[in-house]
N, C-alpha and C positions, 0 to 999 in steps of 0.2 A: 746408162742403159740398163745395167743390172738392177738398179733400184726400181726402174719402171717395170721390168719383168717380174721382180719379186712382188711388187705392189699388185700387179695384174693377177698373178698367181694367188695371192692372198684374197683378193676380191672374188675371184672365181671359186675358190674353196669355200668362202663364206656363203656365196650364192648357192652352191651345191648342198652344203650342210643345212641351210635353211629350208630346203625342199624335202629333206628327209622327214618321214613320219615316225613318231615314237609309238611303240606298241603300248596301248593303254591296257592295264591289267583288267581281266574280265572280272566283273563283280561277283562276290561270293554270296550265296544264298544264306540268309540267317536261319539256321536250324537249331533251336535251343535244346531240343530233346535228343540226348545222346543215343537213345535206342532207335529213333527215327534216322538219325545220321548213319548209324551202323547198319541199319537195314538197307538204306540207299547204297551204301558202299558194297554190301553183300550182293545186292541186285545188279551191281556193275554200272551204276550211274556215274560213279567217280572214274571216268575213263582215263584221266591223266595220272591217277594214283597218288594224288597229293593229300588225300584224306579230307578234302573239302568238296563241296558241290558248288560249281560255278553256275551262273545263270545260263551260260551256253550249254553246259551238260544237262541242266534241268530241261531246257527247251527241246532237247533231242529225244526226250522220253515220251512215248505215247501210251505204254502199258506199264503199270507199276503194281507190284504185288508185295505188300509189306504186312501180310497176315502174321499174327502172332500164334502162339501155341494155345490151344483151346483150354486145356486143363493144366493149370500150374498153381502151386501155392506160394510161389515167389512173388511178392508184391512189387519188386523192382523190374520184373519181366514185363515186356510189352511197351508199346508206344502210348504215351499219355498226351502228346501234343504234336499235331501235324503242321505246326507253323513252318512255313517254307513251301508248302504245297502250292501256294499261289504262283510260284515261279515256274511251275510245270505247265506252261501255257498251251502246249500241244497234247496234253494228257487226255486220252479218250477212255481209258479204263483204269480204275483205281480199286484195288482190293486191300482193305485194311481191317479185315475181320479179326476177332479174338485179341483185341488190345485193351487198353485202359482209357480210351478217348472219352472225354466228358463233353466235348464240343467239336464241331467240324464245320469249317467254312470253305466251301469249294466254289463260291460265287465268282472267283476270278478264273476258274478253270472252265472256260466257255466251250471248249472242245469235248468236255466230258460227256460220254454217252452211257457208260456203265459204272455203277458204284455199288460195291459190296462192302458193307460195314456192320455186319452182324456181331453179336456178342461183345459189345462195348458198353460203356456207361454213359451213353449219349443223353444229354439233357437239352442241348442247344445245337442246332445245325442249320446251315443255309447253303 
């Protein structure tokens, strides 16, 4: 009788465990430009404070201001690459003035209504 009860308990435990969902980690947005990553963190996009921008955090942003400093002699200052901006799918306002951008692709940002990108080195943009 004890063996039957143990077997039933074991089977019920397995059935319950098989119904549990595992939390899948939220994908992290690829942001190769450290200045862009730091600007996003300063803007409060990194809501969980892990130093990374998840796709969930990016999707929560509608306004983003990553303007640089207009007059600086430091060639390392400013954002040179906005790779990762495509993850900001609900972004309707982007301000990226006074940086070192040579290209900009916001074709994936279909909610974008306002773009301010003056004083960059843009040669190619879509």
